[in-house]
C-alpha positions in Angstrom: 3.6 27.3 -0.9 4.8 23.9 0.5 4.4 21.0 -1.9 3.8 18.5 0.9 2.2 18.5 4.3 4.6 20.2 6.7 2.9 20.4 10.0 2.1 17.2 11.8 0.0 16.6 14.9 0.5 13.3 16.8 -2.4 11.8 18.7 -1.6 8.9 21.0 -2.5 7.3 24.3 0.2 7.8 26.9 -0.2 4.4 28.5 0.8 2.4 25.5 1.6 4.7 22.6 4.1 7.1 24.0 7.2 5.2 22.8 6.2 5.3 19.1 5.0 8.9 19.4 8.3 10.1 20.9 10.3 8.3 18.2 8.3 10.0 15.5 8.6 13.4 17.4 12.4 12.9 17.2 12.7 11.5 13.7 10.2 13.4 11.5 11.8 16.9 12.0 15.0 15.4 10.5 13.0 14.9 7.3 11.8 18.5 7.2 8.5 18.3 9.1 7.2 20.4 11.9 5.8 18.1 14.6 3.5 18.9 17.5 3.4 16.6 20.5 1.8 17.4 23.8 4.8 16.2 25.9 7.1 18.6 24.1 4.9 21.5 23.0 2.3 22.2 25.7 2.7 25.7 27.2 2.3 25.9 31.0 -0.4 28.1 32.3 -2.8 27.6 29.3 -5.7 25.2 29.1 -4.5 22.1 27.4 -7.8 21.4 25.4 -7.5 24.8 23.8 -3.8 24.2 23.0 -4.7 20.8 21.4 -7.4 22.4 19.3 -5.1 25.2 18.1 -2.4 22.7 17.2 -4.8 20.6 15.2 -6.2 23.6 13.4 -2.7 24.6 12.3 -1.6 21.1 11.3 -1.8 19.6 7.9 -1.8 16.0 9.0 -2.8 14.0 12.1 -1.0 10.8 12.9 -3.2 8.4 14.9 -1.0 6.0 16.9 -3.3 2.9 17.0 -3.1 1.0 20.3 -5.7 -0.4 22.7 -5.3 2.8 24.7 -6.0 5.0 21.7 -9.3 3.2 21.0 -10.5 3.6 24.6 -9.2 7.1 25.2 -11.9 9.9 25.2 -9.1 12.4 24.4 -7.9 10.5 21.4 -11.4 10.1 20.1 -11.9 13.9 20.5 -8.7 14.5 18.5 -10.0 12.2 15.8 -13.4 13.9 15.6 -11.8 17.3 15.5 -9.3 16.4 12.8 -12.2 14.9 10.7 -14.2 18.0 11.2 -11.3 20.2 10.1 -10.7 18.1 7.0 -7.2 17.1 8.0 -5.3 14.2 6.3 -5.3 11.3 8.7 -2.6 8.6 8.7 -3.1 5.7 11.2 0.1 4.1 12.6 -0.4 0.6 13.9 1.8 0.4 17.0 0.4 -2.7 18.7 -0.7 -5.7 16.7 -4.4 -6.6 17.3 -5.4 -3.0 18.3 -9.0 -2.1 17.4 -9.4 0.5 14.7 -11.9 3.4 15.3 -14.7 3.1 12.7 -13.7 6.4 11.1 -10.3 4.9 10.1 -11.4 1.4 9.1 -11.1 2.2 5.4 -8.0 4.3 5.7 -4.6 2.7 4.8 -2.5 2.3 7.9 1.3 1.9 8.3 2.4 -1.0 10.3 5.0 -0.2 12.9 4.7 -3.4 14.8 7.7 -5.0 13.2 9.9 -1.9 13.4 9.4 1.8 12.4 8.7 2.1 8.7 9.7 5.7 8.6 10.5 5.7 4.9 6.9 4.7 4.1 5.5 7.3 6.4 7.6 10.1 5.0 6.6 9.0 1.5 2.9 9.2 2.5 3.4 12.6 4.1 5.0 13.9 0.9 2.4 12.3 -1.3 4.9 9.9 -2.9 4.4 6.2 -3.6 5.6 4.0 -0.7 9.0 2.5 -1.3 9.0 -1.2 -2.2 9.7 -3.5 0.7 11.7 -6.5 -0.1 10.4 -9.7 1.5 12.9 -11.4 3.9 14.9 -14.2 2.3 13.4 -17.7 2.8 15.3 -20.1 4.9 14.6 -23.8 5.4 15.6 -25.8 8.4 14.8 -29.3 7.1 18.1 -31.0 8.0 18.1 -33.0 11.2 20.8 -32.1 13.8 24.0 -34.1 13.8 24.3 -36.9 16.3 26.5 -36.4 19.3 29.1 -39.0 18.0 29.4 -37.4 14.6 32.9 -37.3 13.3 34.0 -34.9 10.5 35.6 -36.7 7.5 36.7 -33.9 5.2 39.1 -36.1 3.1 36.4 -38.7 2.5 33.8 -36.0 1.7 36.2 -34.4 -0.8 36.8 -37.7 -2.5 33.1 -38.4 -2.7 32.4 -35.0 -4.2 35.1 -35.4 -6.8 33.7 -38.8 -7.8 30.2 -37.5 -8.0 31.2 -34.5 -10.1 33.5 -36.4 -12.4 32.7 -36.5 -16.1 30.5 -39.3 -17.5 32.1 -42.6 -18.2 33.6 -43.2 -14.7 32.9 -46.4 -12.8 29.6 -46.8 -11.0 29.2 -45.3 -7.6 27.3 -46.8 -4.7 26.6 -45.1 -1.4 26.1 -47.2 1.7 25.0 -46.0 5.2 25.1 -47.8 8.5 22.7 -47.4 11.3 23.5 -48.0 15.0 20.9 -50.2 16.7 20.6 -50.8 20.4 23.0 -53.7 20.2 25.6 -51.8 18.2 26.2 -51.4 14.5 23.5 -53.3 12.7 22.5 -54.2 9.2 23.4 -52.1 6.2 20.8 -49.6 5.1 19.9 -50.4 1.5 20.1 -47.4 -0.9 17.5 -49.0 -3.2 13.8 -48.6 -3.8 13.0 -48.5 0.0 15.7 -45.8 0.6 16.1 -43.8 -2.6 19.2 -41.6 -2.9 18.5 -38.0 -4.1 21.0 -35.8 -6.0 21.8 -32.2 -5.5 23.1 -29.7 -8.0 26.3 -29.2 -5.9 27.0 -32.9 -5.8 25.8 -33.4 -2.3 23.8 -36.6 -1.9 21.4 -37.7 0.9 19.5 -40.8 1.8 15.9 -40.6 2.7 16.5 -42.7 5.8 16.0 -40.7 9.0 19.4 -41.6 10.5 22.6 -39.8 9.5 25.2 -42.3 8.0 28.0 -43.3 10.3 30.3 -44.0 7.3 30.3 -43.4 3.6 32.0 -45.7 1.0 32.9 -45.0 -2.6 33.0 -48.2 -4.7 34.7 -48.0 -8.1 
């Protein structure tokens, strides 16, 4: 006797759920499941309502592809009612964000396919295993303003500044000065004092709180 549900029935609305349904129809058999889908398993010459009923009766699980079309479809709602009446395991698959959930599935955990197919989680649910842990995407911060059009790379000066900042204690004092360009040209020096405090970084990179990027950097020993 199988230790996990083997036969799967996919219920979906053709107008907006077919793409997800067809992907599952192609991928789940690779994981050892038998899948029934109307587009691939209907037999010509036989009444389709009877074929759907027979497929659901022989299935262990019904996957409900949640889309606006599924919620509004009389056929999908009949599939849902029949599966509930037969006591089948129901797994909702959210295919379109914001789709309404039929009241029969409100309290049933659903698998979110709106950000990509979470096939591993679905297979785990079908086999009765805990879902695999999903690592959150790494955080990224874009807080640095873009470089000005007239920015000039100064690798040698930057290397000298880094070396001075990371030098052992006891070296001469270091002062950073930044110049801002005003409408009439290079103007007054931006003070790196209380009004414009300088902040340190673990890697030795320093920045001034002034909104403008410095046009030049000086190291004073």
